[in-house]
CHARMM-style PDB file with segment names, atoms N, HN, CA, C and O in Angstrom:
ATOM      1  N   MET     1     -21.600 119.015  33.141  1.00  0.00      PROA
ATOM      2  CA  MET     1     -22.441 117.274  32.946  1.00  0.00      PROA
ATOM      3  C   MET     1     -20.927 117.123  32.151  1.00  0.00      PROA
ATOM      4  O   MET     1     -20.453 118.124  31.613  1.00  0.00      PROA
ATOM      5  N   ALA     2     -20.336 116.063  32.116  1.00  0.00      PROA
ATOM      6  HN  ALA     2     -20.722 115.250  32.553  1.00  0.00      PROA
ATOM      7  CA  ALA     2     -19.089 115.436  31.399  1.00  0.00      PROA
ATOM      8  C   ALA     2     -19.179 114.927  30.092  1.00  0.00      PROA
ATOM      9  O   ALA     2     -20.196 114.295  29.808  1.00  0.00      PROA
ATOM     10  N   ARG     3     -18.505 115.047  29.436  1.00  0.00      PROA
ATOM     11  HN  ARG     3     -17.678 115.560  29.666  1.00  0.00      PROA
ATOM     12  CA  ARG     3     -18.610 114.684  27.927  1.00  0.00      PROA
ATOM     13  C   ARG     3     -18.393 112.933  28.328  1.00  0.00      PROA
ATOM     14  O   ARG     3     -17.892 112.256  29.226  1.00  0.00      PROA
ATOM     15  N   GLN     4     -19.172 112.729  26.944  1.00  0.00      PROA
ATOM     16  HN  GLN     4     -19.579 113.279  26.215  1.00  0.00      PROA
ATOM     17  CA  GLN     4     -18.985 110.701  27.011  1.00  0.00      PROA
ATOM     18  C   GLN     4     -17.773 110.708  26.033  1.00  0.00      PROA
ATOM     19  O   GLN     4     -17.335 111.540  25.239  1.00  0.00      PROA
ATOM     20  N   ARG     5     -17.463 109.651  26.345  1.00  0.00      PROA
ATOM     21  HN  ARG     5     -17.819 108.975  26.990  1.00  0.00      PROA
ATOM     22  CA  ARG     5     -15.893 108.925  25.702  1.00  0.00      PROA
ATOM     23  C   ARG     5     -16.649 108.557  24.393  1.00  0.00      PROA
ATOM     24  O   ARG     5     -17.767 108.044  24.450  1.00  0.00      PROA
ATOM     25  N   SER     6     -16.111 108.788  23.371  1.00  0.00      PROA
ATOM     26  HN  SER     6     -15.203 109.204  23.325  1.00  0.00      PROA
ATOM     27  CA  SER     6     -16.543 107.670  22.146  1.00  0.00      PROA
ATOM     28  C   SER     6     -16.156 106.309  22.482  1.00  0.00      PROA
ATOM     29  O   SER     6     -15.397 105.909  23.365  1.00  0.00      PROA
ATOM     30  N   LYS     7     -16.836 105.664  21.589  1.00  0.00      PROA
ATOM     31  HN  LYS     7     -17.452 105.989  20.871  1.00  0.00      PROA
ATOM     32  CA  LYS     7     -16.343 104.108  21.763  1.00  0.00      PROA
ATOM     33  C   LYS     7     -15.174 103.396  21.320  1.00  0.00      PROA
ATOM     34  O   LYS     7     -15.021 102.202  21.580  1.00  0.00      PROA
ATOM     35  N   SER     8     -14.028 104.329  20.416  1.00  0.00      PROA
ATOM     36  HN  SER     8     -14.153 105.298  20.205  1.00  0.00      PROA
ATOM     37  CA  SER     8     -12.668 103.944  19.911  1.00  0.00      PROA
ATOM     38  C   SER     8     -11.626 104.362  20.994  1.00  0.00      PROA
ATOM     39  O   SER     8     -10.502 103.859  20.997  1.00  0.00      PROA
ATOM     40  N   ASP     9     -12.117 105.534  22.153  1.00  0.00      PROA
ATOM     41  HN  ASP     9     -13.029 105.943  22.150  1.00  0.00      PROA
ATOM     42  CA  ASP     9     -11.186 105.443  23.290  1.00  0.00      PROA
ATOM     43  C   ASP     9     -11.266 104.613  24.092  1.00  0.00      PROA
ATOM     44  O   ASP     9     -10.304 104.605  24.862  1.00  0.00      PROA
ATOM     45  N   LEU    10     -12.010 103.874  24.273  1.00  0.00      PROA
ATOM     46  HN  LEU    10     -12.791 103.880  23.648  1.00  0.00      PROA
ATOM     47  CA  LEU    10     -12.475 102.719  25.335  1.00  0.00      PROA
ATOM     48  C   LEU    10     -11.511 101.774  25.022  1.00  0.00      PROA
ATOM     49  O   LEU    10     -11.182 101.391  23.899  1.00  0.00      PROA
ATOM     50  N   PRO    11     -10.899 101.279  26.570  1.00  0.00      PROA
ATOM     51  CA  PRO    11      -9.816 100.167  26.227  1.00  0.00      PROA
ATOM     52  C   PRO    11     -10.092  98.984  25.361  1.00  0.00      PROA
ATOM     53  O   PRO    11     -11.239  99.030  24.916  1.00  0.00      PROA
ATOM     54  N   THR    12      -9.484  98.049  25.017  1.00  0.00      PROA
ATOM     55  HN  THR    12      -8.552  98.012  25.378  1.00  0.00      PROA
ATOM     56  CA  THR    12     -10.068  96.820  24.065  1.00  0.00      PROA
ATOM     57  C   THR    12      -9.031  95.862  24.644  1.00  0.00      PROA
ATOM     58  O   THR    12      -8.051  96.293  25.253  1.00  0.00      PROA
ATOM     59  N   LYS    13      -9.277  94.398  24.427  1.00  0.00      PROA
ATOM     60  HN  LYS    13     -10.072  94.048  23.933  1.00  0.00      PROA
ATOM     61  CA  LYS    13      -8.205  93.366  24.778  1.00  0.00      PROA
ATOM     62  C   LYS    13      -9.186  92.471  23.769  1.00  0.00      PROA
ATOM     63  O   LYS    13     -10.321  92.740  23.375  1.00  0.00      PROA
ATOM     64  N   ILE    14      -8.114  90.987  23.412  1.00  0.00      PROA
ATOM     65  HN  ILE    14      -7.192  90.769  23.733  1.00  0.00      PROA
ATOM     66  CA  ILE    14      -8.559  90.140  22.577  1.00  0.00      PROA
ATOM     67  C   ILE    14      -8.782  88.712  23.266  1.00  0.00      PROA
ATOM     68  O   ILE    14      -8.022  88.143  24.049  1.00  0.00      PROA
ATOM     69  N   CYS    15      -9.894  88.324  22.825  1.00  0.00      PROA
ATOM     70  HN  CYS    15     -10.512  88.787  22.189  1.00  0.00      PROA
ATOM     71  CA  CYS    15     -10.568  87.183  23.636  1.00  0.00      PROA
ATOM     72  C   CYS    15      -9.478  85.958  23.261  1.00  0.00      PROA
ATOM     73  O   CYS    15      -9.366  85.941  22.035  1.00  0.00      PROA
ATOM     74  N   PRO    16      -8.725  85.037  23.817  1.00  0.00      PROA
ATOM     75  CA  PRO    16      -7.725  83.974  23.489  1.00  0.00      PROA
ATOM     76  C   PRO    16      -8.732  82.566  23.316  1.00  0.00      PROA
ATOM     77  O   PRO    16      -8.217  81.455  23.193  1.00  0.00      PROA
ATOM     78  N   VAL    17     -10.312  82.778  23.324  1.00  0.00      PROA
ATOM     79  HN  VAL    17     -10.730  83.681  23.424  1.00  0.00      PROA
ATOM     80  CA  VAL    17     -10.639  81.743  22.619  1.00  0.00      PROA
ATOM     81  C   VAL    17     -11.186  81.933  21.084  1.00  0.00      PROA
ATOM     82  O   VAL    17     -11.220  80.985  20.299  1.00  0.00      PROA
ATOM     83  N   CYS    18     -11.516  82.962  20.817  1.00  0.00      PROA
ATOM     84  HN  CYS    18     -11.488  83.731  21.455  1.00  0.00      PROA
ATOM     85  CA  CYS    18     -12.411  83.279  20.108  1.00  0.00      PROA
ATOM     86  C   CYS    18     -11.488  84.027  18.648  1.00  0.00      PROA
ATOM     87  O   CYS    18     -11.498  83.805  17.437  1.00  0.00      PROA
ATOM     88  N   GLY    19     -10.757  84.975  19.540  1.00  0.00      PROA
ATOM     89  HN  GLY    19     -10.749  85.155  20.523  1.00  0.00      PROA
ATOM     90  CA  GLY    19      -9.960  85.840  18.647  1.00  0.00      PROA
ATOM     91  C   GLY    19     -10.176  87.073  18.315  1.00  0.00      PROA
ATOM     92  O   GLY    19      -9.460  87.774  17.599  1.00  0.00      PROA
ATOM     93  N   LEU    20     -11.410  87.424  18.957  1.00  0.00      PROA
ATOM     94  HN  LEU    20     -11.991  86.854  19.538  1.00  0.00      PROA
ATOM     95  CA  LEU    20     -12.243  88.542  18.556  1.00  0.00      PROA
ATOM     96  C   LEU    20     -11.578  89.764  19.557  1.00  0.00      PROA
ATOM     97  O   LEU    20     -11.014  89.567  20.633  1.00  0.00      PROA
ATOM     98  N   SER    21     -11.793  90.989  18.935  1.00  0.00      PROA
ATOM     99  HN  SER    21     -12.251  91.149  18.061  1.00  0.00      PROA
ATOM    100  CA  SER    21     -11.539  91.967  20.032  1.00  0.00      PROA
ATOM    101  C   SER    21     -12.870  92.059  20.845  1.00  0.00      PROA
ATOM    102  O   SER    21     -13.978  91.727  20.421  1.00  0.00      PROA
ATOM    103  N   PHE    22     -12.547  92.629  22.244  1.00  0.00      PROA
ATOM    104  HN  PHE    22     -11.648  92.898  22.589  1.00  0.00      PROA
ATOM    105  CA  PHE    22     -13.978  93.113  22.729  1.00  0.00      PROA
ATOM    106  C   PHE    22     -13.775  94.308  23.695  1.00  0.00      PROA
ATOM    107  O   PHE    22     -12.880  94.220  24.535  1.00  0.00      PROA
ATOM    108  N   THR    23     -14.526  95.389  23.632  1.00  0.00      PROA
ATOM    109  HN  THR    23     -15.253  95.461  22.949  1.00  0.00      PROA
ATOM    110  CA  THR    23     -14.228  96.636  24.380  1.00  0.00      PROA
ATOM    111  C   THR    23     -14.740  96.856  26.018  1.00  0.00      PROA
ATOM    112  O   THR    23     -15.804  96.357  26.385  1.00  0.00      PROA
ATOM    113  N   TRP    24     -14.211  97.344  26.593  1.00  0.00      PROA
ATOM    114  HN  TRP    24     -13.347  97.749  26.295  1.00  0.00      PROA
ATOM    115  CA  TRP    24     -14.458  97.910  27.935  1.00  0.00      PROA
ATOM    116  C   TRP    24     -15.723  97.794  28.133  1.00  0.00      PROA
ATOM    117  O   TRP    24     -16.267  97.643  27.039  1.00  0.00      PROA
ATOM    118  N   ARG    25     -16.632  97.787  29.165  1.00  0.00      PROA
ATOM    119  HN  ARG    25     -16.190  97.909  30.054  1.00  0.00      PROA
ATOM    120  CA  ARG    25     -18.149  97.847  29.017  1.00  0.00      PROA
ATOM    121  C   ARG    25     -18.481  98.208  30.592  1.00  0.00      PROA
ATOM    122  O   ARG    25     -18.212  97.360  31.443  1.00  0.00      PROA
ATOM    123  N   LYS    26     -19.071  99.479  30.982  1.00  0.00      PROA
ATOM    124  HN  LYS    26     -19.290 100.168  30.291  1.00  0.00      PROA
ATOM    125  CA  LYS    26     -19.339  99.633  32.423  1.00  0.00      PROA
ATOM    126  C   LYS    26     -19.023  98.949  33.390  1.00  0.00      PROA
ATOM    127  O   LYS    26     -18.089  99.124  34.172  1.00  0.00      PROA
ATOM    128  N   LYS    27     -20.342  97.581  33.347  1.00  0.00      PROA
ATOM    129  HN  LYS    27     -21.101  97.439  32.712  1.00  0.00      PROA
ATOM    130  CA  LYS    27     -20.375  96.748  34.289  1.00  0.00      PROA
ATOM    131  C   LYS    27     -18.840  96.027  34.553  1.00  0.00      PROA
ATOM    132  O   LYS    27     -18.718  95.325  35.557  1.00  0.00      PROA
ATOM    133  N   TRP    28     -17.897  96.178  33.808  1.00  0.00      PROA
ATOM    134  HN  TRP    28     -17.996  96.748  32.992  1.00  0.00      PROA
ATOM    135  CA  TRP    28     -16.321  95.698  34.070  1.00  0.00      PROA
ATOM    136  C   TRP    28     -15.491  96.744  34.893  1.00  0.00      PROA
ATOM    137  O   TRP    28     -14.378  96.537  35.375  1.00  0.00      PROA
ATOM    138  N   ALA    29     -16.192  97.860  34.968  1.00  0.00      PROA
ATOM    139  HN  ALA    29     -17.096  98.029  34.576  1.00  0.00      PROA
ATOM    140  CA  ALA    29     -15.225  98.921  35.410  1.00  0.00      PROA
ATOM    141  C   ALA    29     -14.354  98.781  36.712  1.00  0.00      PROA
ATOM    142  O   ALA    29     -13.369  99.499  36.887  1.00  0.00      PROA
ATOM    143  N   ASN    30     -14.761  97.809  37.637  1.00  0.00      PROA
ATOM    144  HN  ASN    30     -15.560  97.226  37.496  1.00  0.00      PROA
ATOM    145  CA  ASN    30     -14.227  97.422  38.998  1.00  0.00      PROA
ATOM    146  C   ASN    30     -13.622  96.141  38.587  1.00  0.00      PROA
ATOM    147  O   ASN    30     -13.019  95.682  39.557  1.00  0.00      PROA
ATOM    148  N   CYS    31     -13.523  95.322  37.490  1.00  0.00      PROA
ATOM    149  HN  CYS    31     -14.013  95.696  36.703  1.00  0.00      PROA
ATOM    150  CA  CYS    31     -12.710  94.157  37.431  1.00  0.00      PROA
ATOM    151  C   CYS    31     -12.320  94.122  35.986  1.00  0.00      PROA
ATOM    152  O   CYS    31     -12.293  92.971  35.550  1.00  0.00      PROA
ATOM    153  N   TRP    32     -12.051  94.934  35.226  1.00  0.00      PROA
ATOM    154  HN  TRP    32     -12.073  95.869  35.580  1.00  0.00      PROA
ATOM    155  CA  TRP    32     -11.411  95.093  33.968  1.00  0.00      PROA
ATOM    156  C   TRP    32     -10.117  94.049  34.140  1.00  0.00      PROA
ATOM    157  O   TRP    32     -10.271  93.100  33.371  1.00  0.00      PROA
ATOM    158  N   ASP    33      -9.008  93.954  34.844  1.00  0.00      PROA
ATOM    159  HN  ASP    33      -8.883  94.725  35.468  1.00  0.00      PROA
ATOM    160  CA  ASP    33      -8.125  93.566  34.738  1.00  0.00      PROA
ATOM    161  C   ASP    33      -8.299  92.015  34.994  1.00  0.00      PROA
ATOM    162  O   ASP    33      -7.498  91.301  34.391  1.00  0.00      PROA
ATOM    163  N   ASP    34      -9.117  91.467  35.703  1.00  0.00      PROA
ATOM    164  HN  ASP    34      -9.768  92.047  36.193  1.00  0.00      PROA
ATOM    165  CA  ASP    34      -9.398  90.200  35.601  1.00  0.00      PROA
ATOM    166  C   ASP    34     -10.523  89.983  34.317  1.00  0.00      PROA
ATOM    167  O   ASP    34     -10.746  88.784  34.144  1.00  0.00      PROA
ATOM    168  N   VAL    35     -10.988  90.535  33.744  1.00  0.00      PROA
ATOM    169  HN  VAL    35     -10.807  91.508  33.885  1.00  0.00      PROA
ATOM    170  CA  VAL    35     -11.681  90.081  32.345  1.00  0.00      PROA
ATOM    171  C   VAL    35     -10.760  89.504  31.279  1.00  0.00      PROA
ATOM    172  O   VAL    35      -9.786  90.039  30.750  1.00  0.00      PROA
ATOM    173  N   LYS    36     -11.195  88.497  31.112  1.00  0.00      PROA
ATOM    174  HN  LYS    36     -11.987  88.063  31.542  1.00  0.00      PROA
ATOM    175  CA  LYS    36     -10.276  87.428  30.172  1.00  0.00      PROA
ATOM    176  C   LYS    36     -10.919  87.215  28.851  1.00  0.00      PROA
ATOM    177  O   LYS    36     -10.273  87.368  27.814  1.00  0.00      PROA
ATOM    178  N   TYR    37     -12.242  86.845  28.853  1.00  0.00      PROA
ATOM    179  HN  TYR    37     -12.767  86.720  29.695  1.00  0.00      PROA
ATOM    180  CA  TYR    37     -13.324  86.204  27.604  1.00  0.00      PROA
ATOM    181  C   TYR    37     -14.035  87.421  27.448  1.00  0.00      PROA
ATOM    182  O   TYR    37     -14.210  88.352  28.234  1.00  0.00      PROA
ATOM    183  N   CYS    38     -14.542  87.167  25.872  1.00  0.00      PROA
ATOM    184  HN  CYS    38     -14.399  86.410  25.234  1.00  0.00      PROA
ATOM    185  CA  CYS    38     -15.304  88.217  25.107  1.00  0.00      PROA
ATOM    186  C   CYS    38     -17.118  88.145  26.069  1.00  0.00      PROA
ATOM    187  O   CYS    38     -17.900  89.073  26.278  1.00  0.00      PROA
ATOM    188  N   SER    39     -17.241  86.596  26.466  1.00  0.00      PROA
ATOM    189  HN  SER    39     -16.606  85.842  26.297  1.00  0.00      PROA
ATOM    190  CA  SER    39     -18.881  86.411  26.565  1.00  0.00      PROA
ATOM    191  C   SER    39     -18.724  85.045  27.401  1.00  0.00      PROA
ATOM    192  O   SER    39     -17.662  84.431  27.290  1.00  0.00      PROA
ATOM    193  N   GLU    40     -19.828  84.504  28.305  1.00  0.00      PROA
ATOM    194  HN  GLU    40     -20.690  85.002  28.395  1.00  0.00      PROA
ATOM    195  CA  GLU    40     -19.822  83.899  28.858  1.00  0.00      PROA
ATOM    196  C   GLU    40     -19.591  82.280  27.728  1.00  0.00      PROA
ATOM    197  O   GLU    40     -18.923  81.313  28.093  1.00  0.00      PROA
ATOM    198  N   ARG    41     -20.155  82.352  26.688  1.00  0.00      PROA
ATOM    199  HN  ARG    41     -20.697  83.138  26.391  1.00  0.00      PROA
ATOM    200  CA  ARG    41     -19.932  81.098  25.724  1.00  0.00      PROA
ATOM    201  C   ARG    41     -18.622  81.082  25.611  1.00  0.00      PROA
ATOM    202  O   ARG    41     -18.183  79.944  25.439  1.00  0.00      PROA
ATOM    203  N   CYS    42     -17.582  82.185  25.652  1.00  0.00      PROA
ATOM    204  HN  CYS    42     -17.939  83.109  25.791  1.00  0.00      PROA
ATOM    205  CA  CYS    42     -16.178  82.049  25.677  1.00  0.00      PROA
ATOM    206  C   CYS    42     -15.590  81.233  26.912  1.00  0.00      PROA
ATOM    207  O   CYS    42     -15.030  80.137  26.893  1.00  0.00      PROA
ATOM    208  N   ARG    43     -15.862  82.046  27.964  1.00  0.00      PROA
ATOM    209  HN  ARG    43     -16.317  82.937  27.980  1.00  0.00      PROA
ATOM    210  CA  ARG    43     -15.566  81.672  29.410  1.00  0.00      PROA
ATOM    211  C   ARG    43     -15.865  80.184  29.590  1.00  0.00      PROA
ATOM    212  O   ARG    43     -14.958  79.577  30.161  1.00  0.00      PROA
ATOM    213  N   ARG    44     -17.036  79.382  29.199  1.00  0.00      PROA
ATOM    214  HN  ARG    44     -17.773  79.875  28.736  1.00  0.00      PROA
ATOM    215  CA  ARG    44     -17.388  78.041  29.354  1.00  0.00      PROA
ATOM    216  C   ARG    44     -16.218  77.478  28.236  1.00  0.00      PROA
ATOM    217  O   ARG    44     -15.652  76.476  28.674  1.00  0.00      PROA
ATOM    218  N   ARG    45     -15.807  77.844  27.086  1.00  0.00      PROA
ATOM    219  HN  ARG    45     -16.267  78.657  26.730  1.00  0.00      PROA
ATOM    220  CA  ARG    45     -15.174  76.988  26.363  1.00  0.00      PROA
ATOM    221  C   ARG    45     -13.540  77.483  26.468  1.00  0.00      PROA
ATOM    222  O   ARG    45     -12.854  77.355  25.454  1.00  0.00      PROA
ATOM    223  N   LYS    46     -13.057  77.931  27.447  1.00  0.00      PROA
ATOM    224  HN  LYS    46     -13.615  78.035  28.270  1.00  0.00      PROA
ATOM    225  CA  LYS    46     -11.779  78.257  27.465  1.00  0.00      PROA
ATOM    226  C   LYS    46     -11.154  76.841  27.500  1.00  0.00      PROA
ATOM    227  O   LYS    46     -10.322  76.594  26.627  1.00  0.00      PROA
ATOM    228  N   SER    47     -11.391  76.091  28.209  1.00  0.00      PROA
ATOM    229  HN  SER    47     -12.067  76.291  28.918  1.00  0.00      PROA
ATOM    230  CA  SER    47     -10.878  74.320  28.091  1.00  0.00      PROA
ATOM    231  C   SER    47     -10.338  73.770  26.319  1.00  0.00      PROA
ATOM    232  O   SER    47      -9.406  73.098  25.875  1.00  0.00      PROA
ATOM    233  N   GLN    48     -11.314  74.373  25.830  1.00  0.00      PROA
ATOM    234  HN  GLN    48     -12.071  74.918  26.190  1.00  0.00      PROA
ATOM    235  CA  GLN    48     -10.948  74.084  24.447  1.00  0.00      PROA
ATOM    236  C   GLN    48      -9.796  74.827  23.558  1.00  0.00      PROA
ATOM    237  O   GLN    48      -9.046  74.465  22.651  1.00  0.00      PROA
ATOM    238  N   ALA    49     -10.019  76.001  24.241  1.00  0.00      PROA
ATOM    239  HN  ALA    49     -10.628  76.295  24.978  1.00  0.00      PROA
ATOM    240  CA  ALA    49      -9.074  77.157  23.791  1.00  0.00      PROA
ATOM    241  C   ALA    49      -7.204  76.711  24.068  1.00  0.00      PROA
ATOM    242  O   ALA    49      -6.210  76.839  23.352  1.00  0.00      PROA
ATOM    243  N   GLN    50      -7.425  76.162  25.463  1.00  0.00      PROA
ATOM    244  HN  GLN    50      -8.232  76.059  26.044  1.00  0.00      PROA
ATOM    245  CA  GLN    50      -5.765  75.572  25.886  1.00  0.00      PROA
ATOM    246  C   GLN    50      -5.453  74.516  25.187  1.00  0.00      PROA
ATOM    247  O   GLN    50      -4.335  74.477  24.674  1.00  0.00      PROA
ATOM    248  N   THR    51      -6.287  73.529  25.029  1.00  0.00      PROA
ATOM    249  HN  THR    51      -7.195  73.561  25.446  1.00  0.00      PROA
ATOM    250  CA  THR    51      -5.798  72.339  24.389  1.00  0.00      PROA
ATOM    251  C   THR    51      -5.535  72.593  23.072  1.00  0.00      PROA
ATOM    252  O   THR    51      -4.624  71.870  22.671  1.00  0.00      PROA
ATOM    253  N   ASP    52      -5.916  73.243  22.337  1.00  0.00      PROA
ATOM    254  HN  ASP    52      -6.657  73.831  22.663  1.00  0.00      PROA
ATOM    255  CA  ASP    52      -5.980  73.594  21.023  1.00  0.00      PROA
ATOM    256  C   ASP    52      -3.945  74.587  20.381  1.00  0.00      PROA
ATOM    257  O   ASP    52      -3.522  74.729  19.233  1.00  0.00      PROA
ATOM    258  N   GLU    53      -3.317  74.987  21.650  1.00  0.00      PROA
ATOM    259  HN  GLU    53      -3.660  74.872  22.582  1.00  0.00      PROA
ATOM    260  CA  GLU    53      -2.331  75.779  21.644  1.00  0.00      PROA
ATOM    261  C   GLU    53      -1.211  74.451  21.630  1.00  0.00      PROA
ATOM    262  OT1 GLU    53       0.001  74.666  21.620  1.00  0.00      PROA
TER     263      GLU     53
END
């Protein structure tokens, strides 16, 4: 059986809306390159982040 990776070994990204870092999740395994937002709430608020810049 394979050893588990520690959470600190997983890749992370910064959410452009809230600015918090979020960690890779198994459900994002096939689409990690496309993931931009940490949550559905931030994905819905993406227009606010673009107008603030």
